[in-house]
C-alpha positions in Angstrom: 156.5 50.8 120.7 154.4 48.0 121.5 155.5 44.5 120.2 153.6 44.2 116.8 154.2 42.1 113.5 155.4 43.9 110.6 154.8 42.5 107.3 153.8 45.3 105.5 155.3 45.3 102.0 157.1 49.1 101.0 154.2 49.7 98.5 151.4 49.4 100.5 153.0 51.4 102.9 153.8 54.2 100.5 150.2 53.9 99.1 149.0 54.7 102.7 151.5 58.2 102.8 149.9 59.2 99.6 146.1 59.0 101.1 146.1 59.6 104.7 143.2 57.8 106.6 142.1 57.8 110.0 140.3 56.2 112.4 138.2 56.8 115.1 138.8 56.3 118.7 137.3 57.1 122.3 140.2 59.7 123.0 139.7 62.1 125.3 140.5 65.8 124.7 139.8 69.1 125.0 136.3 70.2 123.5 136.0 69.9 119.6 136.0 73.0 117.8 133.4 73.8 115.1 135.6 72.8 112.6 136.1 69.1 114.3 135.1 66.6 111.9 134.4 62.6 112.9 137.1 60.7 111.7 136.3 57.9 109.4 138.2 54.5 108.8 139.1 54.0 105.5 142.3 51.6 105.6 144.4 49.4 107.7 147.9 51.1 107.3 147.1 54.5 109.5 145.5 53.8 112.6 145.2 57.8 113.9 142.4 57.8 116.8 142.4 61.7 116.5 139.3 63.5 115.5 140.1 65.3 112.3 140.3 69.3 113.0 141.4 72.5 110.8 144.8 73.5 112.6 144.5 77.0 110.8 148.1 77.0 109.5 149.6 76.9 113.1 153.5 76.2 112.8 154.6 72.9 114.7 158.2 73.9 115.6 161.1 70.9 116.5 164.6 71.4 117.7 166.9 68.4 116.8 170.3 67.3 116.8 172.8 68.0 113.9 175.8 65.3 114.3 177.8 67.1 111.9 179.9 64.5 110.1 178.6 62.1 112.1 175.7 61.1 110.4 174.7 58.6 113.1 173.8 61.1 115.6 172.0 63.9 113.4 168.0 63.5 113.4 166.6 62.0 110.0 163.0 61.5 110.9 161.4 64.9 111.4 161.9 66.7 108.0 163.5 65.4 104.4 163.1 66.4 100.5 161.7 63.7 98.6 164.9 62.4 96.8 164.2 58.8 95.7 165.6 57.5 98.9 163.4 55.4 100.9 163.3 57.0 104.2 163.5 60.4 102.8 160.7 60.0 100.9 158.6 58.6 103.6 159.4 61.4 105.8 158.4 63.9 103.2 155.0 62.0 102.2 154.2 61.5 106.1 154.7 65.2 106.6 153.3 66.5 103.3 149.9 64.5 104.3 149.6 65.5 107.7 149.8 69.1 107.1 147.6 69.1 103.7 144.5 67.1 105.9 145.1 68.9 109.4 146.2 72.3 107.7 149.5 73.0 109.5 153.2 73.2 109.1 156.3 71.9 110.5 159.4 74.3 111.0 162.4 71.7 111.6 165.5 73.3 112.9 168.6 71.6 114.0 171.8 72.3 116.4 174.8 70.4 117.5 174.3 71.7 120.9 170.9 71.3 121.5 171.0 71.8 125.3 172.9 74.9 125.4 170.9 76.4 122.5 167.4 75.7 124.6 169.2 76.7 128.1 169.0 80.2 126.7 165.5 80.3 125.4 164.3 79.0 128.8 166.0 81.6 130.8 164.4 84.2 128.7 161.2 82.1 128.7 160.8 82.0 125.5 158.2 79.8 123.7 160.5 79.0 120.7 159.9 75.3 120.2 157.2 72.8 120.9 159.2 69.8 120.8 162.9 69.6 122.0 165.0 66.5 120.8 167.5 65.7 123.7 170.4 63.4 124.1 169.4 61.1 126.6 172.4 62.0 128.7 171.4 65.5 128.8 167.7 66.1 129.4 167.6 65.3 133.0 168.8 68.8 134.3 166.2 70.5 132.2 163.2 68.1 133.5 164.6 68.8 137.3 164.7 72.1 136.8 161.4 72.9 135.6 162.0 73.5 132.1 159.7 70.7 130.7 156.2 69.7 130.7 154.9 66.9 132.5 153.7 64.8 129.3 150.8 63.1 131.6 149.1 66.6 131.6 149.3 67.2 128.2 146.1 67.3 126.1 145.6 64.5 123.4 148.4 62.0 124.2 147.1 58.6 124.2 149.9 56.6 126.4 148.0 53.7 125.8 148.2 53.7 122.0 150.4 51.0 120.1 152.7 54.2 118.7 153.8 54.7 122.7 156.3 52.5 124.5 154.6 51.6 128.0 157.7 50.2 129.5 159.8 53.3 128.8 157.4 55.7 130.2 157.3 53.7 133.3 160.8 53.9 133.6 161.4 57.5 132.9 158.7 58.7 135.0 159.8 60.6 138.3 157.1 61.1 140.9 154.3 59.9 138.5 155.2 62.5 135.9 156.8 62.0 132.6 158.9 64.9 131.4 160.6 62.9 128.2 160.2 59.9 126.6 160.0 58.4 123.2 157.7 57.1 120.4 157.7 55.5 116.9 157.9 59.1 115.8 161.9 59.3 117.5 164.1 56.9 115.0 167.3 57.8 116.1 167.0 56.2 119.5 166.1 53.2 117.6 169.4 53.4 115.6 171.3 54.0 118.9 170.1 50.9 120.9 172.7 48.2 121.8 171.9 44.8 120.1 174.0 41.9 118.4 174.1 40.9 115.0 175.3 37.8 113.8 176.6 35.9 110.4 174.1 33.3 109.7 175.7 31.9 106.9 178.8 30.9 109.3 176.3 29.5 112.0 175.2 27.1 109.5 178.6 25.9 108.7 179.1 25.1 112.2 175.7 23.4 112.6 174.2 25.8 115.0 171.1 27.0 112.4 169.0 29.6 113.3 170.2 31.0 116.5 166.9 33.0 116.7 165.3 29.6 117.9 167.1 29.8 121.0 166.2 33.2 121.6 162.4 32.4 121.1 162.1 29.4 123.0 163.5 31.5 125.9 167.2 29.6 126.4 169.6 32.4 124.7 171.5 32.4 128.5 175.2 33.2 129.3 175.8 29.7 129.0 174.6 29.1 125.5 176.2 32.4 124.5 179.4 30.9 125.5 178.8 27.8 124.0 178.4 29.4 120.5 181.1 31.6 121.1 183.6 29.3 122.1 182.6 27.1 119.1 183.5 29.8 116.5 186.9 31.0 118.3 189.3 29.2 115.5 192.8 29.4 114.4 192.8 30.4 111.2 196.1 32.0 110.3 198.5 29.2 111.1 200.5 31.6 113.6 200.8 30.6 117.1 198.8 32.5 119.4 195.5 34.1 118.9 195.5 37.2 116.7 193.4 39.7 115.1 193.3 37.3 111.5 192.0 34.7 113.6 188.0 33.4 114.1 186.2 35.2 117.2 183.0 34.3 118.9 182.4 37.8 119.1 183.9 41.4 118.2 182.6 44.6 119.9 183.1 48.4 118.9 184.5 49.7 122.4 184.7 48.6 126.1 180.7 50.4 126.3 179.5 47.0 124.8 180.3 45.3 128.3 177.1 47.4 129.6 174.5 45.8 127.6 176.0 42.5 128.7 175.5 43.1 132.5 171.9 44.8 131.7 170.8 41.8 129.6 171.9 39.7 132.5 169.4 41.8 135.0 172.0 43.9 136.5 170.5 47.6 137.4 172.0 50.4 139.3 169.0 51.8 140.1 165.2 50.8 140.0 162.1 52.6 141.1 160.0 52.7 144.5 156.3 52.4 145.0 156.5 55.9 144.9 157.9 56.4 141.5 161.2 57.5 142.8 164.9 56.2 141.9 166.9 53.9 144.8 170.3 52.3 144.3 170.2 48.8 143.8 173.7 48.0 142.0 175.0 45.6 144.5 171.5 43.5 145.3 173.2 40.1 145.4 173.1 38.9 141.9 175.6 41.6 140.9 178.8 39.5 141.2 177.4 36.7 139.4 176.2 38.8 136.5 179.6 40.5 136.3 181.6 37.2 136.5 179.6 35.9 133.6 179.9 38.9 131.4 183.4 39.0 131.8 183.8 35.6 130.6 181.6 36.3 127.7 183.4 39.7 126.9 186.8 39.8 128.1 188.6 36.5 127.3 190.8 37.7 124.6 190.9 34.6 122.9 187.2 34.6 122.0 185.9 38.0 122.2 187.6 41.6 120.7 187.0 44.8 122.3 188.6 47.7 119.5 190.2 49.2 122.3 192.6 46.2 123.3 194.1 46.7 119.5 195.3 50.2 119.6 191.9 52.0 119.7 191.3 50.6 116.1 187.7 51.4 116.2 187.1 49.3 112.4 189.0 46.1 113.4 185.8 44.7 114.7 183.7 45.6 111.7 186.4 44.3 109.6 186.7 41.2 111.3 182.9 40.7 111.0 182.4 41.4 107.3 185.3 39.4 106.6 183.3 36.5 108.2 186.2 35.8 111.4 183.5 36.6 113.7 180.1 35.0 114.4 178.7 38.0 116.5 179.0 41.8 116.8 177.7 43.7 119.6 176.8 47.5 117.7 173.8 49.3 116.8 171.6 49.5 113.8 173.1 52.6 112.6 176.1 50.7 111.6 173.6 50.5 108.4 173.9 53.8 107.6 177.8 53.7 107.6 179.6 50.7 106.4 177.0 47.6 106.9 175.3 48.4 103.6 178.8 48.5 101.9 180.5 45.6 103.2 178.2 43.0 104.5 177.5 40.2 101.8 176.1 37.5 103.5 173.3 36.5 105.5 172.8 38.1 108.9 170.4 38.0 111.8 169.8 40.1 115.2 170.0 38.9 118.4 169.4 40.1 121.9 171.5 40.1 125.0 171.4 36.6 126.7 169.7 36.3 130.0 171.9 35.2 133.3 169.0 31.9 133.4 166.5 31.0 131.5 163.5 31.8 134.1 164.5 35.5 133.7 161.4 37.1 132.2 162.5 39.2 129.3 165.4 39.6 127.2 166.9 43.4 128.0 169.3 46.1 125.9 169.9 49.4 127.1 170.3 52.5 124.9 173.7 54.2 123.6 173.8 55.9 127.4 175.5 59.3 125.2 173.6 59.8 122.1 170.5 58.0 121.9 167.6 60.4 122.5 164.2 61.6 123.8 162.0 64.1 123.3 160.4 67.0 125.1 157.8 69.5 125.2 159.1 72.9 127.0 157.0 74.4 130.0 157.2 77.9 128.1 155.0 76.5 125.2 151.9 78.8 125.2 149.5 76.4 123.0 149.7 73.1 124.7 146.5 71.9 122.8 148.4 72.1 119.7 151.4 70.6 120.5 149.7 67.7 122.2 147.7 66.9 119.3 150.4 67.2 116.7 153.0 65.0 119.0 150.0 62.6 118.9 149.2 62.8 115.4 152.9 62.3 114.4 153.3 59.6 116.9 150.3 57.3 115.5 151.1 58.3 111.9 154.7 57.3 112.4 154.0 53.5 113.2 153.3 52.1 109.6 155.3 54.8 107.7 158.8 56.0 108.7 158.9 53.1 111.7 157.8 50.5 108.9 160.3 52.2 106.5 163.4 52.0 109.2 162.5 48.0 109.6 162.3 47.7 105.9 165.7 49.0 105.5 167.0 46.8 108.4 165.3 43.6 107.6 165.5 43.1 103.8 167.9 40.4 102.9 168.5 39.3 99.3 165.5 41.9 98.1 163.1 40.3 100.2 161.7 41.2 103.8 162.9 39.0 106.6 160.1 38.7 109.0 162.6 36.8 111.6 165.0 40.0 111.6 161.9 42.4 112.4 160.5 39.7 115.1 164.1 40.0 117.1 163.9 44.1 116.7 160.6 44.0 118.0 161.5 41.8 121.0 164.7 44.0 121.4 163.2 47.2 121.5 160.2 46.4 123.7 162.5 46.0 126.7 165.0 48.8 126.8 166.2 49.8 130.0 166.9 53.4 130.6 168.4 53.8 134.1 168.7 57.4 135.2 171.8 56.4 137.9 173.7 54.8 134.4 172.7 57.4 131.8 173.8 60.1 134.6 176.8 58.3 135.7 176.5 58.9 139.3 179.0 58.5 141.5 180.7 57.2 138.2 179.1 53.9 138.5 178.8 53.8 134.6 182.2 54.7 134.1 182.9 51.9 136.6 181.0 49.4 133.9 182.0 50.6 130.7 185.8 51.7 131.4 187.5 50.1 134.4 185.9 46.7 134.5 186.3 45.7 130.8 189.6 47.3 130.7 191.1 45.5 133.9 189.2 42.4 132.8 188.6 41.8 136.4 185.7 41.1 139.0 186.5 44.0 141.0 182.7 45.5 141.0 182.1 44.6 144.6 184.8 46.7 146.2 184.4 49.5 143.4 180.6 50.0 144.0 181.0 50.5 147.5 183.9 52.6 147.2 181.7 54.8 144.8 178.2 54.2 145.9 177.9 56.9 148.7 178.7 59.6 146.3 176.1 58.0 143.9 173.4 58.0 146.7 173.9 61.7 147.4 173.7 62.5 143.8 170.7 60.9 143.3 169.0 62.2 146.5 169.7 65.6 144.9 168.0 64.6 141.8 165.3 63.4 143.9 165.0 67.0 146.0 164.7 68.9 142.7 161.9 67.0 141.4 160.0 67.0 144.7 160.5 70.5 144.9 158.7 71.5 142.3 
């Protein structure tokens, strides 16, 4: 998803869903069939560059994830009934409009164990799904084994279109092939991307104004974050010693939240070579400084709260934030689907993770290394022309329909759309770091960042990294060899 301005009122968005329009583009694809008609631009809300086609009632088959009782892990963006709720109505209307105009059918299935289900199908070389939604932590083995299509070779996909994220594609590719990625069509990945939410009212009460202003002028650094955090660390309960009933600058759901803070400052466990191969870079000279600063921000128990440190009470960070005793909470947008919508009664704003220093070129974050998602097209799909066309169709159509509704739900404050919230989400989503060594926990390096360091609260990174890097290197070489043998 490229950065864009999101201002569209919901009535216009939903009106667009009821009257699908298309726009011409210089897109290359297979030769047009006799039923292909020139596209006509009739409005601003839909930016579909594909030519009109009659898809002859073919079925676009999707397999997504069923998170069971954990709704935050369940795909909601591919199929829904119209039930009066914004998101379900948007999904239903988008699907119905596209199916009617292009004459095809969407068939959505879900599983609580996508990988095991498709592994059986791949073993039988069965053409069962056109699109499979993977947890980002589980997709790599299927890509390196040869089960997934190189999306760069798929007809119709236009990776220069605004619905695709060029930064994500560059990070997720291997040997200049792209076997899995995301677009504006997929929303659960955005729901499970780390970000910070802050209490604007609390910030104003302490003379801080809008913290977004610091972000926009490029000076939201570790140092500035620490200054703000210290200011809001307050003795409130009248009892000696800092307790859960006092005020905190920062609260976090778990030790996992340590990871986006170090990645925000520029730490990377791996990077890409000129040949589009991965190499270990986790101890590049700045790593120790980054770790030290992140420990100061997150591991001073007087200023910051990890739920793990309170007998694994996973609700305590949210409860402290909603009680107005914490300025900033590190979390996911999926919190809106659970507690945020019900318990947050104050004005809030979104913030990226701070930089190590102001000269850093961008603000960075990471996906939930376990539950965020990407999608892929199985290599066994016979009609790749159809699969590519419909995937591009949905990706382009979703930008100003379901993605707009997703923003609307997260950025609506006091019954009005908050553009500042939307701008921050654009900034955050524009620079999500997909690090294969982190997500794959090569050599236990991810565990080092999200377990050992925040639990011990000591800067033992350098020594621990050296002790694990040989294993990580061997695992990385094995992965690269698998891709090179394809």
